[in-house]
C-alpha positions as CSV (number, residue, x, y, z in Angstrom):
1,M,-40.8,50.3,-3.1
2,H,-42.2,47.3,-5.0
3,E,-39.9,48.1,-7.9
4,V,-36.9,48.2,-5.5
5,Y,-37.6,44.7,-4.1
6,T,-38.2,43.3,-7.6
7,R,-34.9,44.7,-8.7
8,M,-33.1,43.2,-5.7
9,D,-34.8,39.8,-6.1
10,R,-33.7,39.7,-9.7
11,Y,-30.0,39.5,-8.5
12,A,-30.4,37.9,-5.1
13,I,-32.4,34.9,-6.0
14,P,-30.1,33.5,-8.7
15,K,-27.1,34.0,-6.4
16,W,-29.0,32.2,-3.6
17,I,-29.9,29.3,-5.9
18,G,-26.3,29.0,-7.1
19,T,-25.0,28.9,-3.6
20,C,-27.5,26.2,-2.6
21,A,-26.6,24.2,-5.7
22,Y,-22.9,24.3,-4.9
23,L,-23.4,23.3,-1.3
24,C,-25.8,20.5,-2.2
25,A,-23.3,19.2,-4.8
26,H,-20.4,19.4,-2.3
27,V,-22.4,17.4,0.3
28,Y,-23.4,14.8,-2.3
29,L,-19.8,14.4,-3.4
30,T,-18.3,14.0,0.1
31,M,-21.1,11.6,1.2
32,D,-20.5,9.5,-1.9
33,I,-16.8,9.3,-1.1
34,A,-17.7,8.3,2.5
35,N,-20.0,5.6,1.2
36,R,-17.5,4.3,-1.3
37,L,-14.7,4.3,1.3
38,D,-17.0,2.2,3.6
39,Q,-17.6,-0.2,0.7
40,A,-13.9,-0.3,-0.1
41,M,-13.1,-1.2,3.5
42,K,-15.6,-4.1,3.4
43,F,-14.2,-5.2,0.1
44,A,-10.7,-5.3,1.6
45,E,-12.0,-6.9,4.8
46,I,-10.6,-4.0,6.8
47,T,-12.8,-3.8,9.9
48,T,-11.5,-0.7,11.7
49,Q,-10.3,2.8,11.0
50,S,-7.1,2.1,12.9
51,A,-6.3,-0.9,10.7
52,L,-6.9,1.2,7.6
53,S,-4.7,3.9,9.0
54,R,-1.8,1.4,9.6
55,S,-2.1,-0.1,6.1
56,S,-2.5,3.2,4.2
57,G,-0.4,5.7,6.3
58,V,-3.4,8.0,6.5
59,P,-4.1,9.3,10.0
60,Q,-7.1,7.8,11.7
61,P,-8.8,11.2,12.4
62,T,-8.6,12.0,8.7
63,I,-10.2,8.6,7.8
64,N,-12.9,9.3,10.4
65,R,-13.7,12.7,8.9
66,I,-13.9,11.3,5.4
67,L,-16.3,8.5,6.5
68,K,-18.5,11.2,8.2
69,G,-18.4,13.4,5.1
70,V,-16.7,16.2,7.1
71,V,-14.0,17.5,4.7
72,G,-13.0,20.9,3.2
73,K,-14.6,22.5,0.2
74,R,-12.2,20.7,-2.2
75,G,-12.8,17.3,-0.6
76,P,-10.0,14.9,0.5
77,E,-6.5,15.4,-1.0
78,T,-5.6,13.4,-4.0
79,Q,-2.7,11.7,-2.2
80,T,-4.9,10.8,0.7
81,L,-7.4,9.1,-1.6
82,T,-4.6,7.4,-3.5
83,N,-3.2,5.9,-0.3
84,L,-6.6,4.7,0.9
85,A,-7.4,3.2,-2.5
86,R,-4.2,1.2,-2.6
87,A,-4.7,0.0,0.9
88,C,-8.2,-1.2,0.0
89,N,-7.1,-2.5,-3.4
90,V,-9.6,-0.4,-5.2
91,N,-9.4,2.0,-8.2
92,V,-8.7,5.5,-7.0
93,D,-10.9,7.0,-9.7
94,W,-13.8,4.9,-8.4
95,L,-13.1,6.0,-4.9
96,R,-12.9,9.7,-5.8
97,E,-15.6,10.0,-8.4
98,G,-17.4,6.7,-8.8
99,R,-15.9,6.2,-12.3
100,G,-14.8,2.8,-13.6
101,P,-14.7,-0.5,-11.9
102,M,-14.2,-0.8,-8.2
103,S,-11.4,-3.3,-8.2
104,R,-7.9,-2.3,-9.2
105,A,-7.4,-5.8,-10.6
106,A,-10.2,-5.1,-13.1
107,S,-8.9,-1.7,-14.1
108,R,-5.1,-1.2,-13.7
109,E,-4.1,2.3,-12.7
110,A,-1.4,4.0,-14.8
111,G,1.9,3.9,-13.0
112,D,1.0,0.9,-10.9
113,F,1.0,-1.9,-13.5
114,F,3.4,-2.5,-16.4
115,Q,3.6,-5.1,-19.1
116,V,6.0,-7.8,-18.2
117,V,7.4,-10.9,-19.9
118,A,5.5,-14.1,-19.4
119,A,7.1,-17.0,-17.5
120,E,9.5,-19.4,-19.2
121,G,7.7,-21.5,-21.7
122,G,5.4,-18.7,-22.7
123,D,2.8,-19.5,-20.0
124,P,0.6,-16.4,-19.8
125,D,-0.7,-17.4,-16.4
126,F,2.5,-16.4,-14.7
127,Y,4.7,-13.4,-14.2
128,E,8.5,-13.6,-14.1
129,I,10.0,-12.0,-10.9
130,P,13.8,-11.5,-10.9
131,K,15.8,-13.2,-8.2
132,V,18.3,-10.7,-6.9
133,E,20.7,-9.6,-4.3
134,L,20.6,-6.1,-2.9
135,R,23.5,-3.7,-2.7
136,L,22.8,-1.1,-0.1
137,S,24.5,1.8,1.6
138,A,23.8,2.9,5.2
139,G,21.4,5.8,5.4
140,L,20.4,5.8,1.7
141,T,16.7,5.1,0.9
142,G,17.4,3.7,-2.6
143,F,18.9,0.3,-3.4
144,Q,20.6,-1.5,-6.3
145,S,19.6,-5.0,-7.3
146,V,21.9,-7.4,-9.1
147,P,21.1,-10.9,-10.4
148,E,21.6,-13.6,-7.7
149,I,25.0,-15.1,-8.4
150,Y,23.9,-18.6,-7.2
151,D,21.0,-18.8,-9.6
152,G,20.4,-15.8,-12.0
153,R,17.1,-17.1,-13.1
154,K,13.6,-15.8,-12.4
155,L,10.8,-16.9,-10.1
156,S,7.4,-17.5,-11.7
157,V,4.4,-16.3,-9.6
158,P,0.8,-16.8,-10.6
159,R,-0.7,-13.9,-12.5
160,N,-4.1,-14.3,-10.8
161,W,-2.4,-14.1,-7.4
162,A,-0.6,-10.8,-8.2
163,D,-3.6,-9.2,-9.9
164,R,-6.0,-10.2,-7.1
165,H,-3.8,-8.4,-4.6
166,G,-3.1,-5.4,-6.8
167,Y,0.6,-6.0,-7.0
168,S,2.6,-4.5,-9.8
169,P,4.9,-7.1,-11.2
170,E,7.5,-4.4,-11.9
171,K,7.6,-3.7,-8.2
172,L,8.2,-7.3,-7.1
173,L,11.6,-8.9,-6.3
174,A,12.6,-12.3,-5.1
175,L,15.2,-12.6,-2.4
176,T,16.8,-15.6,-0.8
177,V,16.5,-15.8,3.0
178,K,19.9,-16.1,4.8
179,G,20.4,-17.2,8.3
180,E,18.1,-18.6,11.0
181,S,16.7,-15.4,12.5
182,M,13.2,-15.9,11.0
183,E,12.9,-19.6,11.8
184,P,10.6,-21.5,11.8
185,G,8.5,-19.5,9.4
186,L,11.3,-18.5,7.0
187,G,14.4,-20.7,6.8
188,S,17.7,-20.2,5.2
189,G,17.4,-20.8,1.5
190,D,13.7,-20.0,1.3
191,L,12.7,-17.5,-1.4
192,V,10.5,-14.5,-0.5
193,V,8.7,-12.1,-2.8
194,I,9.1,-8.5,-1.8
195,N,6.6,-5.8,-2.8
196,T,8.8,-2.7,-3.1
197,A,5.8,-0.5,-3.6
198,D,4.7,-1.2,0.0
199,T,6.9,0.6,2.6
200,V,4.1,1.7,5.0
201,L,4.9,0.9,8.6
202,T,2.6,-1.9,9.7
203,D,2.7,-3.6,13.0
204,G,3.3,-7.4,12.7
205,A,4.2,-7.4,9.0
206,V,7.5,-8.8,7.6
207,Y,9.8,-6.6,5.5
208,A,13.1,-6.5,3.7
209,V,15.0,-3.8,5.5
210,N,18.1,-1.8,4.9
211,Y,19.5,-1.9,8.4
212,E,22.7,0.2,8.5
213,G,23.7,-0.8,5.0
214,E,22.8,-4.5,5.4
215,A,19.8,-6.3,3.8
216,V,17.8,-8.2,6.5
217,I,14.4,-9.8,6.6
218,K,12.6,-8.9,9.9
219,R,9.2,-8.5,11.4
220,L,8.2,-5.0,12.4
221,S,6.6,-4.4,15.8
222,R,5.3,-1.4,17.7
223,D,6.1,-1.2,21.4
224,R,5.6,1.7,23.7
225,G,5.6,4.2,20.9
226,E,8.7,2.8,19.2
227,W,9.2,0.7,16.1
228,W,11.4,-2.4,16.4
229,L,12.8,-5.1,14.1
230,T,12.2,-8.5,15.6
231,S,13.1,-12.1,14.7
232,D,10.7,-15.0,14.8
233,N,13.3,-17.3,16.1
234,P,12.4,-18.2,19.7
235,D,16.1,-17.8,20.7
236,Q,15.8,-14.1,21.5
237,H,19.1,-14.1,23.2
238,R,20.9,-14.8,19.9
239,F,18.4,-12.8,17.7
240,H,17.4,-9.9,19.9
241,R,15.2,-7.1,18.6
242,K,16.7,-3.9,17.2
243,A,15.3,-0.4,17.3
244,C,14.0,0.8,13.9
245,R,15.2,4.4,14.0
246,H,14.9,6.9,11.2
247,G,18.0,6.9,9.0
248,E,19.3,3.5,10.4
249,C,16.3,1.4,9.5
250,I,14.9,1.9,5.9
251,L,12.1,-0.4,4.6
252,I,12.8,-1.8,1.1
253,G,9.5,-3.6,0.7
254,R,7.0,-5.9,2.4
255,V,7.3,-9.7,2.2
256,V,4.1,-10.9,0.4
257,R,4.9,-14.5,-0.6
258,K,7.1,-17.4,0.4
259,E,8.5,-20.1,-1.9
260,S,10.1,-23.0,0.0
261,D,11.4,-26.5,-0.9
262,R,11.3,-27.6,2.8
263,I,8.8,-30.3,3.7
């Protein structure tokens, strides 16, 4: 009988040890991701799971499970971690595995940052952003940009500003505001910088929108479970809100900066 138990232990014990090692490593990995996500939220000054959900597009229950370390055997999906990292402006490799620097500005992720030409005069402290007009078609998610016929030059934006916010210069466009719908914050003739990499629905944010084939600058709002395009102009009779329905309202990019000559 002793020989039988010895023979069983010879196979059972290593298997038991291996199982424990796997489980311990999995718990360690998921808890580390939870701790790093908590750090990332503090770094980005995002105070609630709901706010992170709005800025990343990741459902709040998913964020809650990650923060509690309650995930599947494979851990959070790559796309989920990528969206969370971008929303918090941290390196996705750092969030997933703890590798590299925390800040995206310190370590630029492949596909998010590209080499661009310095501003006119060779100043390395600025990026050149093209001033464009948009050519759109109703119902199509893509867009074509052409040089602005009134100017044709480029807008110089501070490099440290773009890098600090994790913006890819290749994804930034400058548009001229037309009309009075966004007065007093944005007036006709003001220039706005659009981050075309950010099309996550966020309550209260301002976007360039393809609305039935027309390029408009509007503020997005959530009311009674529906998304709306709203104007800042207090004359809501002239500039009433419009429903942002799928197929009719397509976000081109988020407004992240304003350049104005108005005093």
